C-alpha beads as a LAMMPS data file, in Angstrom:
LAMMPS data file: protein, C-alpha beads

104 atoms
103 bonds

1 atom types
1 bond types

-500.0 500.0 xlo xhi
-500.0 500.0 ylo yhi
-500.0 500.0 zlo zhi

Masses

1 110.0

Atoms # bond

1 1 1 -147.955 -206.278 -459.283
2 1 1 -148.760 -208.217 -462.621
3 1 1 -150.747 -210.935 -460.724
4 1 1 -153.253 -208.277 -459.534
5 1 1 -154.192 -207.507 -463.126
6 1 1 -155.749 -210.902 -463.385
7 1 1 -158.938 -209.871 -461.623
8 1 1 -162.195 -209.668 -463.552
9 1 1 -164.031 -206.494 -464.243
10 1 1 -163.333 -202.839 -463.504
11 1 1 -163.757 -200.958 -460.240
12 1 1 -165.126 -197.707 -459.222
13 1 1 -163.379 -197.121 -456.071
14 1 1 -160.792 -198.756 -453.740
15 1 1 -160.591 -199.133 -450.006
16 1 1 -157.566 -200.425 -447.934
17 1 1 -158.256 -202.694 -445.024
18 1 1 -157.258 -201.501 -441.612
19 1 1 -154.182 -203.840 -441.462
20 1 1 -152.989 -202.920 -445.036
21 1 1 -153.076 -206.518 -446.044
22 1 1 -155.941 -206.278 -448.354
23 1 1 -157.273 -203.769 -450.994
24 1 1 -161.115 -204.018 -451.824
25 1 1 -162.458 -202.728 -454.880
26 1 1 -166.299 -201.812 -455.689
27 1 1 -166.925 -203.353 -459.085
28 1 1 -169.806 -202.641 -461.639
29 1 1 -169.693 -206.439 -462.022
30 1 1 -171.765 -206.523 -458.643
31 1 1 -168.790 -208.068 -456.832
32 1 1 -166.284 -206.755 -454.276
33 1 1 -162.822 -207.608 -455.711
34 1 1 -160.231 -208.553 -453.084
35 1 1 -156.600 -208.063 -453.552
36 1 1 -154.020 -209.579 -451.249
37 1 1 -151.149 -207.038 -450.816
38 1 1 -148.819 -209.355 -449.002
39 1 1 -148.916 -211.873 -451.865
40 1 1 -149.472 -209.413 -454.592
41 1 1 -152.483 -211.281 -456.054
42 1 1 -155.991 -211.064 -456.869
43 1 1 -157.495 -213.217 -454.059
44 1 1 -161.460 -213.461 -454.747
45 1 1 -164.721 -211.995 -455.735
46 1 1 -167.404 -211.328 -453.089
47 1 1 -170.864 -211.477 -454.769
48 1 1 -173.359 -208.766 -453.420
49 1 1 -176.718 -208.258 -455.072
50 1 1 -177.741 -209.840 -458.437
51 1 1 -177.293 -207.282 -461.427
52 1 1 -175.780 -204.733 -458.954
53 1 1 -173.510 -201.829 -460.161
54 1 1 -171.350 -201.018 -457.165
55 1 1 -169.606 -197.660 -456.861
56 1 1 -168.406 -196.473 -453.411
57 1 1 -166.835 -198.703 -450.912
58 1 1 -165.349 -198.412 -447.247
59 1 1 -163.950 -201.041 -444.798
60 1 1 -164.992 -200.609 -441.170
61 1 1 -162.091 -200.240 -438.746
62 1 1 -162.171 -203.803 -437.508
63 1 1 -161.846 -205.170 -440.874
64 1 1 -164.816 -207.359 -440.552
65 1 1 -167.493 -205.428 -442.906
66 1 1 -167.445 -203.657 -446.191
67 1 1 -170.077 -201.105 -447.076
68 1 1 -170.767 -200.435 -450.679
69 1 1 -173.344 -198.531 -452.742
70 1 1 -175.583 -200.361 -455.128
71 1 1 -175.693 -197.483 -457.543
72 1 1 -178.457 -198.827 -459.682
73 1 1 -180.780 -199.838 -457.026
74 1 1 -180.302 -196.685 -454.844
75 1 1 -179.157 -198.430 -451.732
76 1 1 -176.073 -199.491 -449.661
77 1 1 -175.392 -203.032 -448.476
78 1 1 -173.093 -204.332 -445.626
79 1 1 -171.061 -207.383 -446.498
80 1 1 -169.318 -209.657 -443.812
81 1 1 -165.793 -210.000 -444.784
82 1 1 -165.562 -213.055 -442.756
83 1 1 -168.585 -214.981 -444.438
84 1 1 -168.608 -213.188 -447.732
85 1 1 -172.323 -212.532 -447.424
86 1 1 -174.553 -209.505 -447.482
87 1 1 -175.840 -209.023 -443.889
88 1 1 -177.716 -205.688 -444.215
89 1 1 -179.415 -203.485 -446.867
90 1 1 -179.955 -199.735 -446.538
91 1 1 -182.571 -198.593 -449.055
92 1 1 -182.222 -194.927 -449.969
93 1 1 -178.559 -194.671 -448.548
94 1 1 -176.295 -193.923 -451.226
95 1 1 -172.752 -192.372 -451.722
96 1 1 -170.332 -192.487 -454.577
97 1 1 -167.451 -192.223 -452.121
98 1 1 -167.272 -193.623 -448.476
99 1 1 -164.847 -192.792 -445.727
100 1 1 -164.546 -194.631 -442.490
101 1 1 -163.012 -192.959 -439.569
102 1 1 -162.062 -194.181 -436.144
103 1 1 -162.944 -191.714 -433.472
104 1 1 -161.317 -192.281 -429.980

Bonds

1 1 1 2
2 1 2 3
3 1 3 4
4 1 4 5
5 1 5 6
6 1 6 7
7 1 7 8
8 1 8 9
9 1 9 10
10 1 10 11
11 1 11 12
12 1 12 13
13 1 13 14
14 1 14 15
15 1 15 16
16 1 16 17
17 1 17 18
18 1 18 19
19 1 19 20
20 1 20 21
21 1 21 22
22 1 22 23
23 1 23 24
24 1 24 25
25 1 25 26
26 1 26 27
27 1 27 28
28 1 28 29
29 1 29 30
30 1 30 31
31 1 31 32
32 1 32 33
33 1 33 34
34 1 34 35
35 1 35 36
36 1 36 37
37 1 37 38
38 1 38 39
39 1 39 40
40 1 40 41
41 1 41 42
42 1 42 43
43 1 43 44
44 1 44 45
45 1 45 46
46 1 46 47
47 1 47 48
48 1 48 49
49 1 49 50
50 1 50 51
51 1 51 52
52 1 52 53
53 1 53 54
54 1 54 55
55 1 55 56
56 1 56 57
57 1 57 58
58 1 58 59
59 1 59 60
60 1 60 61
61 1 61 62
62 1 62 63
63 1 63 64
64 1 64 65
65 1 65 66
66 1 66 67
67 1 67 68
68 1 68 69
69 1 69 70
70 1 70 71
71 1 71 72
72 1 72 73
73 1 73 74
74 1 74 75
75 1 75 76
76 1 76 77
77 1 77 78
78 1 78 79
79 1 79 80
80 1 80 81
81 1 81 82
82 1 82 83
83 1 83 84
84 1 84 85
85 1 85 86
86 1 86 87
87 1 87 88
88 1 88 89
89 1 89 90
90 1 90 91
91 1 91 92
92 1 92 93
93 1 93 94
94 1 94 95
95 1 95 96
96 1 96 97
97 1 97 98
98 1 98 99
99 1 99 100
100 1 100 101
101 1 101 102
102 1 102 103
103 1 103 104
């Protein structure tokens, strides 16, 4: 667990990926912090929007996308976890906490 403490910045909310191998944190640094739970390490930062203050975060059931609120810009962004790039912006859509549910 000590290796995970080497990540930069604090976080507002955590989300676990659908396979339990990664934990994602929405950071006020504007990055999504990625932790690898199988190796017990901080893995990487995923940059979102310049000067962003992220709060809520959710990972879709496939594990391919993260959705995070950019609190100071009053919007939500969709980030590809495959390419580590912002793929969509949703102005006016905000939440401090996100939940993704799989409906059968």
